[in-house]
N, C-alpha and C positions, 0 to 999 in steps of 0.2 A: 478853557473848548475844551478839554480834559480833564475829568475830574480825577486825583493823587490817591493809589490803592497802597492803602494800611496796613501793613503788616501785625500782628503779633506775633512776639520773637517762639512762642513755645511753639508756634503751628508750625513753623518753622525748621523747629530744630530736626525731626523726622524725615527725612527728605526722601520718600516711596512712593512709589503705586501698590495700592493696594484694592485688590478686588473680591468681591463679595459676592459669591451663587447668583450671577450677573447671565440676565435675559431680556430676550433683545426679538418682538412678536413682530411680523410683518404680518397681518392679517392673521390666518391661524397657521403661518409659515413660522416655525424658532429658526432665526438666523443664528442665535447664543443661546444655547444651553446649559443655565450649571456652572459658569467659569467664576474659578477661583484662581488666585496667582497673586504677590507679592514680590515687587522689586525693585531691591537694597539700594542705598546712596552706594554710587561708585561702580554699581552694577551696570553693564551694557546686553542687554537680552535679544533675542533673536527673538523675534515672533512668524513663525512660519505656519505656512497651509496652503491647499491647492485657491486655487478662482474657487471665491463662493464658501470659501470654509467659515468665515466669518471675524477673517483678521481687522477691515479694514471698522467695521461695525463696531466690535470691542473697542480698537483708538481712539475712534469717535469718542462714543458711551465716553471713552477717562477725560479725551478733551472736552468734555460739556457740551460736543456740537449736537448730538441727539440725545434724547431720554432712556433710559432703560427701560424695560417692561417690568422687572424683579429683580430686585436683587440692589449692590452700591456702589460705587467705585470713591474711593479715597484721593486724595495727591496731599501726599504732606499730612494728610492724618484727617484732614478736612473734605469734608464728603460732595462730593461734586453738585448731587440734586440742592444741596443748601446752599451752599456760595459757589455758584458758577464762573461769577468772576472774579474771586475772588483765587483760587485756582486756576483759571485762565492767566493770571497774570505768573502763575508758576512753573507756566508753562511753556517749549517750544514747540513748536506745530508745525511740523512740514510731509499737507495730504500727499498721496500718492497723486492724484493731478494739482501737480503745484499751481496756484492761482496769483498768478500777477497780474500788472496794469503795462500792457504791451507797452503803450506809447507816454509810459514815464522812463526816465535816464535814468542807471543803475543806483544811482546816487542820491538824486530825488527821490526816489521811491526808498531807500531807508533810511532817507531823512526822514520820512512821511511815517514810514513805521516808526522811527523810533520817538516821535510826537506823541503815537496814539500812547507811548509807555512813558509818556511827559519824563522821558531822561533829563538829564543836562549831559553840557560840550560833547552836542551831539555830533559834530562836525567831527571830533577826535574819534567820537565812540564807531562814525559812519569809515574814518578811514580804516582804524583798527578793524575792522570787520572785511573790508574790501583787502589787507593785508590777506588777512589769515585763511578766507578761502578763496583766494587765488585768484581774483578779477581788479587788479590793477590794473589791466592793458586794456582791459572792456569798462571800468567804470563811465566813462565818458559817451558809450554809447544809449540809445533806447533802445526797453529789453526788447522789444519784438524784432532787432535786429540781431540778437545773442544765438545761439546756435543751444541746443535743446541740455547738451551738456553746462553751456554756463546759465541759464534760467537756473537749474540744478542748483548751484551755488548760490544764484540771489533767493533760491528758498532756502537752503540752510544759513545763510546769511542775515536773511530778517528770522528765524526761528530763534537765534542765538543770540540777537543786536541787546537786546533788557538782561543777559547772563539766567536765562531761568533753572527751575533747580531740578524741573525736568525735562526732558526731551523723547518727544514723541515723532518719530521718523517712519513716514512708511514708505518706503520701495526708492532712497534716499539718495542712490547711486540709478538709477534707471535714465540709461541716455548718455552717460560717461566714458570719455576713450578710456585703455587700459594704463594709462599717464593719471588720468586722472582718477582712476579708481584710486588708485594706490594713495594721491593727496586728501581726496577725502576721507580714505578710510582712516590715515592718522589723526587727522584733524574730528572723528567722531570718537577716534581709540585717545587723544586729546582730554576731549572735552568729557569724555566719562571716567576719568580719576575724579574727575569732581561730584560728580553727576548721576542722576539716573536715566542710563537713555534706552531704551525701548524701541527695536526697529525693526520690519519687515521687509522682508527680501525673500526673494527666488535665486537670489546667486548662490550656492552652496560656499563657494569658496571664498564670500564673504563673510560670512557666519561665521564657519572656518576662522577665519585674521583675524576679525572682531570682537567675539562676543565671549562670556566667559559661564553663560548660560542659552541655553533651547528652550522654550516652550513649541510644541507643535500642535495646532488645532484642528479640527478635522470634522466639518457636519455642524460645526457650531459647536466643539466639544474638545477640553482639551486629552488628548490623547497621548502627549509626552512631557515633562519638567523636568531637567535635570543637569548638569554639567556638560560645555559644549564638545568636550574630548571624550564624555564617556557616554554621550547620549544613546539610548535603545540598545546598548553591549547587553547579553548577558552574562552577568561577572561569577559566573559559576562553570561557565564553559571556556575552555583553553584550547584555541586554533593557532598551527604553527606550518607552516609552509618547510619542508628540509628538502635539499634534493644532496645525494652523495655522488660518490666519486665513480660508482661503479653500479651494475643496475641490481636490483634489490625484489623480492617480491610480494604480494603480498602476505601472502604465508609468514613469509620471517620477521614483519613487519608487528605480524600477531606476537612474537616474544615483549614484545611491551604488552601489560596485561593491563597496563592503566589505559588504554587506545583504547574508545569505543568506537572509530570512526575513519575510514581509511580510506582514503580518494585519492585516484592517480591524479595530475594536474601536471601538464606541462611536462619536462622534464624529469620530476621530483614528488610528493605526494603532500596533501594533506591531511592533518590529522591533527582529530579534534579529543578533548578528554574533561572530563567533571575533576579528577584528582585536583589538589590540595596545592601540590608541591607541584615546582615549577616544570612544565612537561619540555620544557630544551632540555633540562640538566637531563632529563628520561634519557630522551634523543640522544644527546651525547652519550650517552655511558652505553645506549644500544651500537649505535658506531662501533666504540674501541673494543664493544665484547667481539664485535664481529668484524674489526681490519678494515674498518669503513672510514673514508675519509670528506666530513660535511663540505660541500661547497656553497652548500646557500642555510641559514637558517633563519626563519621571519615569523613575525610571531604575527600573524594574521586579524583587522581590524575591522571591519564596518564603516563605509565611509559613512559620512551625515547624508549625500541623497540618498545613496542602497537604506540607511535606517530615515529617511523621509516617504522613500517607495513602500515599504515596507507599511506603515503606518496609516496612508493615505489611502488605499487601496485595497484595506481589508473589506 
């Protein structure tokens, strides 16, 4: 009933996603404009953007669900437009609106998916998936009787049941409670050790907890692509918050010639400098020279949420 897909070994060695100068038009409107990036094996990348930015469109093109207007998407070095069947077999995909057969039982549905992939030892594989995504207590129910969070787990199980090389997850934690979030987060992190994972989400805490790298798209164009812990930061500027044990005036703080910006904040001061030296050492020296005791000294960094707002509200 199902034809077996055979992979050539050389094509499966480079397990990555590559997008080259991608465009997608709906009529005259460009949903995606000249998008290019690459995701390497073992990397978990957060794909962020406001609603309508082009996230789901890009993901659908990578999975072969819709064609590109211009440009190319490759999965494991195979162009999706050339051999979409082979690339689809390499991908595990959880779309934003999780499509499930609500009249089927959980195990029945997963066995059905396993048969589509022409897998052997189906019963054992389904049992493993049920355990990995935490569906043990719900496995004998109809999918239609499950909560939204458990339906999402079923969707994750079908996405990874065939051990894909690439995982595309569109809003994978939607509808999960805090306990489920932690469990699914750990599952995605563990899966990401051996696979290429690309996920979209509006939950910034999830990106900070899971992702190695962040790509931000806005109005169809990439506006940022960097490591999750440093994205959007101006690395030439240091910002430090300091509190002293006594009142200090702005005039006194100007003794530190390296400091360009001085702003009062709460009970202390926010200082900015473009010096190559550690600003905290300069502040410590200032405090010693003025017989001040430092109560708080903290290097300030923008949160991912602040960076996201800055880049997508321009």
